[in-house]
C-alpha positions in Angstrom: -0.1 0.0 0.0 0.9 3.6 -0.8 1.7 5.9 2.2 0.2 9.1 2.1 3.1 11.2 1.9 3.8 9.8 -1.6 0.3 10.1 -2.7 0.9 13.5 -2.3 3.5 14.1 -4.1 2.3 12.0 -6.9 -0.6 14.7 -6.9 1.4 17.6 -6.2 3.5 16.7 -9.1 0.7 15.9 -11.4 -0.8 19.1 -10.8 2.4 20.6 -11.4 2.7 19.1 -14.9 -0.9 20.0 -15.8 0.0 23.9 -14.9 3.1 23.6 -16.9 0.8 22.2 -19.5 -1.7 25.2 -19.0 1.2 27.8 -19.0 2.7 26.6 -22.3 -0.9 27.0 -24.1 -1.9 30.5 -22.7 2.1 31.3 -23.5 1.7 30.2 -27.1 -2.1 32.1 -27.2 -0.4 35.1 -25.9 2.9 35.5 -28.6 -0.4 34.2 -31.5 -2.3 37.5 -30.1 1.1 39.6 -29.6 1.4 39.1 -33.4 -1.8 39.9 -34.6 -1.7 43.3 -32.6 1.9 43.8 -33.9 0.3 43.6 -37.7 -2.5 46.1 -36.6 0.1 48.8 -35.2 2.4 48.1 -38.6 -0.9 48.6 -40.5 -2.1 51.6 -38.9 1.5 53.2 -38.9 1.0 52.5 -42.7 -2.3 54.7 -43.0 -1.2 57.1 -40.9 2.2 58.0 -42.7 -0.1 58.2 -46.3 -2.6 60.9 -44.2 0.8 62.3 -42.3 1.1 64.5 -45.6 -2.4 65.7 -45.3 -1.7 66.9 -41.9 1.2 68.6 -42.9 -0.1 70.4 -45.6 -3.1 71.4 -43.4 -0.8 72.8 -40.8 1.1 74.8 -43.1 -2.5 76.4 -44.4 -3.6 77.3 -41.3 0.1 78.6 -40.0 -0.1 80.7 -43.2 -3.4 81.8 -42.7 -3.0 83.1 -38.9 0.0 85.0 -40.2 -2.4 86.7 -42.8 -4.8 87.3 -40.1 -2.2 88.6 -37.8 -0.6 91.2 -39.9 -4.1 92.3 -41.1 -5.1 92.7 -37.6 -2.0 94.4 -36.7 -2.6 97.1 -39.7 -6.1 97.4 -39.2 -5.5 98.7 -35.5 -2.5 100.6 -36.2 -5.1 102.5 -38.6 -7.2 103.0 -35.8 -4.8 104.2 -33.7 -4.1 107.0 -36.4 -7.3 107.9 -36.3 -7.6 107.7 -32.8 -4.4 110.2 -32.1 -6.0 112.5 -35.1 -9.0 113.1 -33.4 -7.4 113.8 -29.9 -5.2 116.4 -32.0 -8.3 117.9 -33.7 -9.9 118.0 -30.0 -6.9 119.8 -28.2 -6.8 122.3 -31.1 -10.7 123.2 -30.5 -10.3 123.4 -27.1 -7.4 126.2 -27.5 
């Protein structure tokens, strides 16, 4: 008859073997999943590279439009300042 300690060791070894087999299967599935994720990331990077040129054109266009609007606002504000100074100058002349 097998004593109790030997039986527990055999059960422990069987559980460890089953655990190792399960971990190997999970590792293989994880590797397959990571390969699929890597393929998806490569595909997204390729598509973003194609769209990146469009975003660069849009960025340059908005920068140019911003530059033009800033200059236009600067000219308009300087013209307004000139008119305000002329009116203040005329107002002082009338008071004298």
